[in-house]
C-alpha positions as CSV (number, residue, x, y, z in Angstrom):
1,M,38.2,15.8,2.6
2,G,40.0,17.7,5.3
3,N,42.4,16.2,7.9
4,N,39.9,16.7,10.7
5,Q,38.1,13.5,9.7
6,S,41.0,11.3,10.9
7,Q,41.2,13.0,14.3
8,S,39.6,11.6,17.4
9,P,37.0,14.1,18.7
10,E,36.9,15.0,22.4
11,F,33.6,13.9,23.8
12,E,32.2,15.8,26.8
13,H,28.6,14.5,27.0
14,E,26.8,11.6,25.5
15,A,25.1,12.9,22.3
16,V,22.3,10.6,21.3
17,N,18.6,11.4,21.3
18,S,17.0,8.1,20.6
19,A,13.4,7.3,20.2
20,E,11.7,4.0,20.6
21,A,9.7,2.6,17.7
22,P,6.0,1.7,18.1
23,A,7.1,-1.9,18.3
24,S,7.5,-4.0,21.5
25,V,10.7,-2.9,23.2
26,G,13.3,-5.5,23.9
27,T,15.7,-5.5,26.9
28,Q,19.3,-4.5,26.5
29,S,20.4,-7.9,27.8
30,G,19.8,-11.2,26.1
31,L,19.9,-9.8,22.5
32,E,20.0,-12.1,19.6
33,L,23.2,-11.9,17.6
34,G,22.9,-9.6,14.6
35,R,22.1,-5.9,14.2
36,G,20.4,-3.9,11.5
37,L,21.3,-0.3,10.5
38,D,19.6,2.1,8.2
39,V,22.3,4.6,7.0
40,G,20.0,7.4,5.8
41,T,20.7,10.9,4.7
42,A,18.1,12.3,7.1
43,N,18.1,9.7,9.8
44,L,20.2,6.8,11.2
45,V,18.1,3.9,12.5
46,S,19.3,0.8,14.4
47,A,17.4,-2.4,15.0
48,A,18.1,-5.3,17.4
49,Q,16.0,-8.3,18.6
50,D,16.0,-9.9,22.0
51,V,15.7,-13.7,22.6
52,E,11.9,-13.3,23.1
53,G,11.5,-11.8,19.6
54,N,10.9,-8.2,20.7
55,V,12.5,-5.6,18.5
56,T,14.2,-2.4,19.8
57,I,14.5,0.5,17.4
58,K,16.6,3.6,17.9
59,I,16.5,6.6,15.6
60,Q,18.7,9.7,15.4
61,R,18.4,12.6,13.0
62,N,21.6,12.7,10.9
63,A,22.4,16.3,11.4
64,F,24.5,18.6,13.6
65,I,25.2,22.3,14.3
66,D,28.2,24.0,15.9
67,I,27.6,26.9,18.3
68,E,29.5,29.3,20.4
69,T,31.9,27.8,23.0
70,D,31.4,29.7,26.2
71,D,30.3,29.1,29.7
72,Y,26.9,30.8,29.3
73,T,26.0,28.6,26.3
74,R,27.3,25.5,28.0
75,N,25.3,26.2,31.1
76,M,22.1,26.9,29.2
77,L,22.4,23.7,27.1
78,T,22.9,21.7,30.3
79,K,19.9,23.3,32.0
80,L,17.7,22.6,29.0
81,N,19.0,19.0,28.9
82,V,20.4,19.5,25.3
83,Q,23.2,17.1,24.8
84,Y,26.3,18.2,23.0
85,V,29.9,17.2,22.3
86,V,33.1,19.2,22.1
87,L,34.7,18.4,18.7
88,N,38.1,19.9,18.0
89,G,37.5,22.8,20.4
90,R,33.9,23.6,19.2
91,M,30.6,22.8,20.8
92,V,28.4,20.6,18.6
93,V,24.8,19.7,19.1
94,V,23.6,16.7,17.1
95,G,20.2,15.2,16.1
96,D,16.8,16.7,16.6
97,P,18.0,19.5,19.0
98,A,20.4,20.6,16.2
99,F,17.4,20.8,13.8
100,E,15.4,22.8,16.3
101,L,18.2,25.2,17.0
102,A,18.8,25.8,13.3
103,N,15.1,26.8,12.9
104,I,15.2,29.1,16.0
105,F,18.4,30.9,14.8
106,N,17.5,30.8,11.1
107,R,20.6,28.7,10.3
108,E,21.1,25.6,8.3
109,T,22.1,22.3,10.0
110,R,25.3,20.7,8.9
111,R,24.7,17.3,7.3
112,P,27.3,14.4,7.4
113,M,25.6,12.9,4.4
114,S,24.4,14.4,1.1
115,D,22.5,12.8,-1.8
116,G,22.4,9.4,-0.1
117,V,26.2,9.1,0.6
118,I,28.8,10.6,2.9
119,S,29.2,14.3,2.1
120,P,32.5,15.2,0.3
121,N,32.1,18.8,1.5
122,E,31.7,18.2,5.3
123,Q,35.1,17.8,7.0
124,D,33.5,16.7,10.3
125,A,31.3,14.0,8.7
126,L,33.2,11.0,9.9
127,P,33.7,12.0,13.6
128,I,30.0,12.8,13.9
129,E,28.9,9.6,12.2
130,K,31.2,7.6,14.4
131,L,29.7,9.2,17.5
132,L,26.1,8.6,16.3
133,L,26.9,5.0,15.5
134,E,28.5,4.4,18.9
135,N,25.4,5.6,20.7
136,L,22.9,3.9,18.4
137,L,24.5,0.5,18.3
138,G,26.6,0.3,21.5
139,T,29.2,-2.4,21.8
140,P,28.6,-5.8,20.0
141,T,27.3,-8.7,22.1
142,V,30.3,-10.6,20.9
143,E,33.3,-9.4,19.0
144,G,32.7,-9.5,15.3
145,E,28.9,-9.6,15.6
146,N,27.2,-9.1,12.2
147,C,25.8,-5.7,11.4
148,Y,23.9,-5.4,8.1
149,F,23.8,-1.8,7.0
150,S,22.0,-0.2,4.1
151,I,23.7,1.2,1.0
152,P,22.1,2.9,-2.0
153,A,22.2,1.3,-5.4
154,D,24.1,3.1,-8.0
155,P,22.1,6.1,-9.3
156,I,20.9,6.2,-12.9
157,D,20.8,10.0,-13.0
158,A,24.1,11.0,-11.3
159,E,27.8,10.5,-11.9
160,F,28.9,8.7,-8.8
161,N,29.0,5.2,-7.3
162,V,28.7,4.1,-3.7
163,I,32.1,2.2,-3.4
164,Y,33.7,4.9,-1.2
165,H,30.6,5.4,0.9
166,K,30.3,1.7,1.5
167,G,34.0,1.4,2.4
168,L,33.8,4.3,5.0
169,F,30.9,2.8,6.9
170,S,32.4,-0.6,6.8
171,S,35.5,0.9,8.4
172,L,33.5,2.7,11.1
173,L,31.5,-0.5,12.0
174,K,34.8,-2.5,12.2
175,Q,36.2,0.1,14.6
176,L,33.2,-0.5,16.9
177,G,33.8,-4.3,16.8
178,Y,31.2,-5.3,14.3
179,T,31.5,-7.3,11.1
180,P,29.9,-5.0,8.5
181,K,27.7,-6.5,5.8
182,P,26.2,-4.1,3.2
183,L,22.6,-4.6,2.0
184,L,21.0,-2.6,-0.8
185,E,18.4,-0.3,0.6
186,G,15.5,-1.3,-1.7
187,H,16.3,-5.0,-1.0
188,A,16.0,-4.3,2.7
189,V,12.4,-3.0,2.1
190,V,11.6,-6.2,0.3
191,S,13.0,-8.3,3.1
192,S,11.0,-6.3,5.7
193,E,7.7,-5.9,3.9
194,L,7.1,-8.6,1.3
195,A,7.3,-11.9,3.3
196,E,3.7,-12.7,2.7
197,D,4.3,-12.3,-1.1
198,D,7.2,-14.7,-1.0
199,F,9.6,-11.7,-1.2
200,T,8.3,-11.0,-4.7
201,G,7.5,-7.4,-5.8
202,I,8.9,-3.9,-5.8
203,G,10.3,-2.3,-2.7
204,I,10.9,1.5,-2.9
205,S,12.8,3.3,-0.1
206,C,11.8,7.0,-0.3
207,G,14.7,8.6,1.5
208,G,16.0,12.1,2.1
209,G,18.9,11.9,-0.4
210,M,17.7,9.3,-2.9
211,F,14.8,7.0,-3.9
212,N,16.0,3.3,-4.0
213,I,14.2,0.7,-6.0
214,C,14.5,-3.1,-5.9
215,V,12.5,-5.4,-8.1
216,S,12.6,-8.8,-6.5
217,Y,11.6,-12.4,-7.4
218,K,11.5,-14.8,-4.5
219,S,14.0,-12.7,-2.5
220,I,16.4,-12.4,-5.4
221,P,17.0,-8.9,-6.7
222,A,16.3,-8.8,-10.4
223,L,16.7,-5.0,-10.8
224,T,18.1,-2.5,-8.4
225,F,18.8,1.2,-9.0
226,S,18.4,4.6,-7.3
227,T,17.5,8.1,-8.4
228,S,19.3,11.1,-7.0
229,R,16.1,12.9,-6.0
230,G,14.5,12.5,-2.5
231,G,13.2,14.5,0.4
232,D,16.2,16.9,0.3
233,W,15.5,17.6,-3.4
234,I,12.0,18.7,-2.4
235,D,13.2,20.8,0.5
236,T,15.9,22.5,-1.7
237,N,13.3,23.5,-4.4
238,V,10.6,24.5,-1.9
239,A,13.1,26.7,-0.1
240,Q,14.2,28.3,-3.4
241,V,10.7,29.2,-4.6
242,L,9.6,30.5,-1.2
243,G,12.8,32.3,-0.4
244,I,13.4,30.5,2.9
245,K,16.1,28.4,4.6
246,K,16.1,24.7,3.7
247,S,15.7,23.7,7.3
248,R,12.5,25.8,7.4
249,A,11.2,24.0,4.3
250,T,11.9,20.7,6.0
251,A,9.9,21.9,9.1
252,I,7.0,22.9,6.9
253,K,7.0,19.5,5.2
254,E,7.1,17.6,8.5
255,K,4.2,19.6,10.2
256,G,1.1,17.7,9.1
257,V,1.0,18.6,5.4
258,N,-1.4,16.6,3.3
259,I,-0.4,16.8,-0.3
260,L,-3.9,15.9,-1.4
261,H,-5.2,19.0,0.3
262,P,-2.6,21.8,0.5
263,R,-3.9,24.7,2.6
264,N,-1.6,27.6,1.6
265,R,1.2,28.6,-0.8
266,E,3.9,26.9,1.3
267,E,2.0,23.6,1.2
268,E,1.2,24.0,-2.5
269,A,4.9,24.2,-3.2
270,V,5.5,21.0,-1.2
271,E,2.7,19.2,-3.1
272,I,4.0,20.3,-6.5
273,Y,7.5,19.0,-5.9
274,Y,6.2,15.8,-4.3
275,R,4.0,15.0,-7.3
276,N,6.9,15.7,-9.7
277,L,9.2,13.4,-7.7
278,I,6.7,10.6,-7.6
279,S,6.1,10.9,-11.4
280,Y,9.9,11.0,-12.0
281,T,10.4,7.8,-10.0
282,L,7.7,5.9,-11.7
283,E,8.8,6.9,-15.2
284,N,12.3,5.7,-14.4
285,I,11.1,2.4,-13.1
286,K,9.1,1.9,-16.2
287,R,12.0,2.8,-18.5
288,R,14.3,0.4,-16.6
289,F,11.8,-2.4,-17.0
290,E,11.5,-1.8,-20.7
291,S,15.3,-1.5,-21.3
292,S,16.6,-4.3,-19.0
293,N,17.4,-7.7,-20.2
294,G,16.8,-10.8,-18.1
295,M,13.8,-9.4,-16.2
296,P,11.7,-12.1,-14.6
297,S,8.3,-13.0,-16.1
298,F,6.0,-12.6,-13.0
299,P,3.3,-15.3,-13.1
300,D,1.0,-13.2,-10.9
301,P,0.4,-9.5,-10.3
302,I,2.9,-8.0,-7.9
303,E,2.8,-5.7,-4.9
304,I,4.6,-2.3,-4.7
305,V,5.4,-1.1,-1.2
306,C,6.8,2.3,-0.3
307,A,8.9,3.0,2.8
308,G,11.2,5.7,4.1
309,G,10.7,9.1,5.8
310,T,9.8,10.9,2.6
311,S,6.8,8.6,2.1
312,M,5.3,9.6,5.5
313,I,3.7,12.8,4.4
314,G,-0.1,12.8,4.3
315,G,-1.6,11.7,1.0
316,F,1.6,10.2,-0.4
317,I,0.1,6.8,-1.4
318,D,-3.0,8.5,-2.9
319,V,-0.8,10.7,-5.1
320,F,1.4,7.7,-5.9
321,K,-1.6,5.8,-7.1
322,D,-2.9,8.8,-9.1
323,E,0.5,9.2,-10.9
324,F,0.7,5.4,-11.5
325,K,-2.6,5.5,-13.4
326,S,-1.1,8.0,-15.8
327,I,1.6,5.7,-17.1
328,N,1.4,2.5,-19.0
329,F,3.3,0.3,-16.5
330,P,4.8,-2.8,-18.2
331,I,3.7,-5.4,-15.6
332,E,0.5,-6.0,-13.7
333,V,0.4,-4.6,-10.2
334,K,-2.2,-5.8,-7.7
335,N,-1.7,-3.3,-4.9
336,I,0.3,-0.2,-4.0
337,R,0.7,0.4,-0.2
338,M,2.8,1.9,2.5
339,A,5.2,-0.1,4.7
340,E,3.8,-1.0,8.1
341,D,6.4,1.2,9.8
342,P,7.8,3.4,7.0
343,L,10.6,5.0,9.0
344,F,11.9,1.7,10.4
345,S,11.4,-0.6,7.4
346,V,15.0,-0.4,6.1
347,S,16.5,-1.1,9.5
348,K,14.1,-4.0,10.1
349,G,15.0,-5.4,6.7
350,C,18.7,-5.2,7.6
351,L,17.9,-6.9,10.9
352,V,16.0,-9.7,9.1
353,A,19.2,-10.3,7.0
354,A,21.4,-10.3,10.1
355,L,19.2,-12.8,11.9
356,S,18.9,-15.0,8.8
357,D,22.7,-15.0,8.5
358,L,22.9,-17.0,11.8
């Protein structure tokens, strides 16, 4: 990576566009010790709980775009209430506004992360991630407060591991005053969604960069792995076959598509690649079950729960169930369902771990 990553950026405006989750919102004072952080390719999500048990969620699209540095652009952004930073002499818009500007000007957003880990090709990745984390998490309630953050499991279909990625985010969180503690993304879904099943079942985090899978027995991960296909893989292929920008393909996918009932050529392309991705994921889970030693013998049928932004498209679970019927799955499954809050499931699972650590 370039030397720019180690430089301290010059911040001119606060640059977070946070959204509250549809959960009860806690106050900023009187927080329980312990934070949860979903480090996603497409979104960063933080979770905290107050002393009354109310959970506050903040979400930030993990993207940015650099634009012309001049007085006219600066004034227009200020009038439109679009927040920006000045990074090494350039104006940078982050989050959802960056995504919107990219679509307006037919440009691609820049992404600090790629394929589930920090991007090796983006020289400004670390200053941007540090800025986003500062605004999402704020300062710790006490120095050294635990922050559990999600990491992907090692992929079974790509030649890289997550050691460097884990080390970079540990360093960023330490700089903010937190004690970083990594948690496998699929395991976070289990912690968030399978309490009523004694934390036994399969949690799948359907992310932008990867799909993360955790097979758990009584909260103990028996099998964890990831695949290097996710929402970005869909966007890349849809953009290629339709001859459009990737950011445009993302916007199509996020605008009310139901993959059970595609209405035009664009939505048919989205449906084709979604179905292929779901089938690919299930086949890999099946193969890993059949080839792994030491798998638990589940006494009862288990639950499969899907979370993550890529699972939120209309018809996802129906297509998932349809593809599941076509394979001879090696264990009995009683139900396949969506997480209660798919986009916030991983951050809530990390928060559960942080609170349990107390």
